[in-house]
C-alpha positions as CSV (number, residue, x, y, z in Angstrom):
1,M,20.3,69.3,214.1
2,R,17.9,68.7,211.1
3,Q,15.2,66.8,211.3
4,H,15.0,63.6,209.8
5,R,12.3,61.0,208.8
6,N,13.0,57.2,209.5
7,A,10.4,55.6,206.3
8,Y,9.3,56.9,203.1
9,S,9.6,57.4,199.8
10,T,10.9,60.2,197.3
11,V,9.7,60.3,193.4
12,T,10.8,62.7,191.1
13,R,8.8,63.7,187.9
14,S,11.3,63.4,185.0
15,I,12.7,66.6,183.3
16,P,12.9,67.3,179.8
17,H,16.5,68.2,178.5
18,F,17.1,71.7,177.4
19,H,20.4,73.1,175.7
20,Y,20.8,76.5,177.0
21,L,21.5,77.9,179.9
22,T,19.2,80.9,179.4
23,S,16.0,78.7,180.0
24,M,17.2,76.7,183.3
25,A,16.3,77.9,186.5
26,A,19.1,76.8,189.4
27,F,17.9,74.5,193.1
28,N,19.5,73.1,196.0
29,L,18.8,69.7,196.8
30,T,19.3,68.7,200.4
31,V,20.9,65.2,200.9
32,E,20.8,63.9,204.4
33,N,23.8,61.5,206.1
34,N,21.0,58.6,206.1
35,S,20.5,59.2,202.2
36,P,20.8,55.4,200.4
37,L,22.4,57.6,197.7
38,I,25.5,58.6,200.5
39,T,27.9,54.9,200.4
40,Y,29.8,54.8,204.0
41,D,33.0,52.6,203.0
42,P,34.2,50.4,205.0
43,I,30.5,50.0,206.5
44,N,31.6,49.0,210.0
45,A,33.8,52.2,210.4
46,W,31.3,54.4,210.3
47,S,28.3,55.0,213.4
48,D,25.3,56.6,212.8
49,S,24.1,58.6,215.8
50,R,20.0,58.3,215.5
51,S,20.0,59.5,211.9
52,S,21.1,63.3,213.3
53,W,25.0,62.4,211.8
54,H,27.5,59.6,210.5
55,S,31.0,59.8,212.0
56,T,34.1,57.6,212.1
57,Q,38.1,58.2,213.0
58,A,39.1,55.1,210.5
59,Q,41.7,56.2,208.7
60,G,41.4,56.2,204.9
61,A,37.6,56.1,205.6
62,T,35.2,57.2,202.7
63,A,31.9,58.3,202.1
64,T,31.1,58.5,198.2
65,I,28.4,60.6,197.0
66,E,27.0,60.5,192.6
67,F,25.5,63.4,192.1
68,K,24.1,65.7,188.7
69,G,24.7,69.1,189.2
70,T,26.7,72.0,188.7
71,G,28.0,71.9,192.5
72,I,28.6,70.3,196.0
73,S,28.7,71.5,199.8
74,V,29.3,69.2,202.5
75,Y,28.8,69.6,206.1
76,G,29.1,68.5,209.8
77,S,28.3,69.2,213.4
78,R,31.8,68.9,215.4
79,K,33.4,71.9,216.3
80,N,37.2,70.2,216.6
81,Y,38.2,68.0,213.1
82,G,40.5,65.3,212.5
83,G,42.5,65.4,208.8
84,Y,40.2,65.2,205.7
85,E,40.0,65.8,202.5
86,V,36.9,66.6,200.3
87,S,37.6,65.7,196.0
88,V,34.9,66.3,193.1
89,D,36.0,64.1,189.8
90,T,39.6,63.0,191.7
91,R,40.4,66.9,192.1
92,I,40.6,67.4,195.7
93,I,38.8,70.7,197.0
94,T,39.4,71.0,199.9
95,S,41.9,69.3,202.5
96,D,41.7,70.6,206.2
97,S,41.5,69.7,210.0
98,P,39.8,72.8,211.4
99,T,38.1,73.8,214.6
100,M,35.1,75.4,213.8
101,P,33.8,78.8,216.1
102,D,30.5,77.4,217.3
103,A,29.5,73.3,216.9
104,T,25.4,74.1,217.2
105,E,26.0,75.1,213.7
106,A,26.3,73.0,210.5
107,S,30.5,73.4,209.4
108,L,30.9,73.5,205.9
109,L,33.7,70.8,205.2
110,G,34.0,71.8,201.6
111,T,32.2,73.3,198.7
112,V,32.9,73.7,195.0
113,A,30.8,75.3,192.6
114,G,30.8,76.2,188.5
115,L,30.7,72.4,187.2
116,N,29.5,71.3,184.2
117,N,25.6,70.5,185.0
118,G,26.4,66.7,184.5
119,P,27.4,63.5,186.8
120,H,29.9,63.9,188.8
121,T,31.3,62.1,192.2
122,A,32.4,63.9,195.7
123,I,34.6,61.5,198.1
124,I,35.2,63.0,201.5
125,M,38.3,60.7,202.9
126,V,39.3,60.9,206.6
127,N,42.9,61.7,207.7
128,G,43.0,62.3,211.1
129,S,40.6,61.6,214.0
130,V,37.2,61.8,214.3
131,V,35.1,63.5,211.0
132,D,31.3,63.7,211.1
133,I,28.8,64.3,208.1
134,D,25.9,66.2,208.6
135,Y,24.4,67.0,205.1
136,I,25.2,67.4,201.8
137,E,23.5,70.1,199.4
138,I,23.8,69.7,195.9
139,Q,23.4,72.9,193.6
140,G,21.8,72.3,189.7
141,L,20.1,73.2,187.1
142,I,16.5,73.0,185.5
143,P,14.1,74.1,182.9
144,L,12.3,77.1,183.2
145,E,9.5,76.0,181.5
146,R,7.5,73.8,180.7
147,S,8.5,71.9,183.4
148,S,8.2,70.9,187.4
149,V,9.9,69.2,190.1
150,W,8.0,67.8,193.2
151,T,8.3,64.7,195.7
152,Q,5.8,62.6,197.2
153,S,6.5,61.1,200.1
154,I,4.5,57.9,200.9
155,D,3.9,55.9,204.3
156,D,4.0,52.5,205.0
157,S,0.4,52.0,206.0
158,D,-0.5,54.0,202.2
159,P,-2.5,51.3,200.1
160,Q,-0.6,52.4,197.1
161,I,2.2,49.5,198.5
162,S,1.4,46.3,198.4
163,Y,2.3,43.3,200.9
164,V,2.5,39.9,199.7
165,P,1.6,37.3,200.9
166,S,-0.7,40.2,203.2
167,T,-0.1,37.4,206.3
168,A,3.7,37.5,206.5
169,W,4.0,41.0,207.0
170,Q,3.5,42.7,210.7
171,L,3.4,46.1,212.5
172,S,5.7,47.6,214.4
173,S,5.0,51.4,215.9
174,R,7.4,54.0,217.5
175,R,7.5,57.8,217.5
176,D,10.2,58.5,215.2
177,F,8.9,56.4,212.4
178,M,6.8,58.4,210.0
179,G,3.0,57.7,210.7
180,G,4.1,56.0,213.6
181,T,4.6,52.9,212.4
182,L,6.5,50.7,209.9
183,H,6.3,47.3,208.0
184,F,8.4,44.8,208.7
185,T,8.2,40.4,207.9
186,N,10.0,37.5,208.3
187,D,9.2,35.9,205.4
188,I,12.1,34.9,202.9
189,S,9.6,35.3,200.1
190,A,7.6,38.5,201.1
191,S,7.7,41.6,199.1
192,A,6.5,45.2,198.6
193,S,5.9,46.9,195.6
194,L,4.6,50.5,194.7
195,R,4.1,51.3,190.9
196,F,5.1,55.3,190.3
197,T,5.6,57.4,187.3
198,G,8.9,59.4,187.9
199,N,12.7,58.8,187.7
200,A,14.0,58.3,191.3
201,V,12.5,56.6,193.8
202,A,14.1,56.2,197.5
203,V,12.9,53.2,200.2
204,Y,13.7,54.1,203.8
205,G,13.8,51.3,206.9
206,T,15.7,50.2,209.7
207,I,18.7,48.0,209.3
208,G,21.0,46.2,211.8
209,P,22.9,42.8,212.5
210,D,19.9,41.3,213.0
211,H,18.2,41.9,209.9
212,A,18.3,40.2,206.2
213,D,19.7,41.5,203.0
214,I,17.7,43.1,201.2
215,Q,16.8,42.9,196.7
216,V,15.3,46.0,195.5
217,T,14.1,45.8,192.2
218,L,13.3,48.9,189.6
219,D,11.9,47.9,186.2
220,G,13.8,44.8,186.0
221,N,17.1,46.3,187.5
222,D,18.1,44.2,190.7
223,V,20.4,45.8,194.0
224,L,21.2,43.4,196.9
225,V,21.3,45.8,200.0
226,P,23.1,44.4,202.6
227,G,20.6,44.5,205.6
228,G,23.3,45.1,208.6
229,S,24.9,47.6,206.8
230,S,25.0,51.5,207.6
231,R,23.5,52.1,204.2
232,Q,20.1,52.0,203.1
233,G,18.9,51.4,199.4
234,A,18.3,53.3,196.5
235,L,17.6,52.4,192.7
236,S,17.3,55.5,190.0
237,R,17.4,56.6,186.4
């Protein structure tokens, strides 16, 4: 299985737009199964195996990801799969119930390439027994010259994060948390904020039945994330 981290933020520098493909370079982006970019529906039909994979056997359950790129590949981690289909922009690219020769390796559930380098929507729908998702790879193009792509992981104890009021926040320690710690609060008026330069940010934490809903705000745009769901929250521009 792939290694996962529990709490971090990712910042990506803005990329200018170029019209000529000759000035573009290919890149791959790996999206783990617990990424906020993936929406699982219905929420309670999917189980999260300690961030190693998401699985379900509910007929009609879906996992949806919106992405910008030229291709996408979906990977699972089972040896025997129930029926499922993978579609991109409403076009079915895979409909199968395969048996994989080796469950120790990631299993390719569906892939498509050669898309326009623009926005797309991929949906994995369950039509049979158990199906799981390990990770998704997105292929895309970025400008070859005068630009770069970088990400930055910011731990919860980094002074760039401002906790208000500071007395309302507490620390929880566990080995599988990034840096060994996680900030949490029971105060409905408490907030945590981060200033950054970039075009995307993701906030990772814990979720559970006893967790409150979370309001995430990016440059004045709000989204409410259910704290007890199997989905984490993200806003991107």
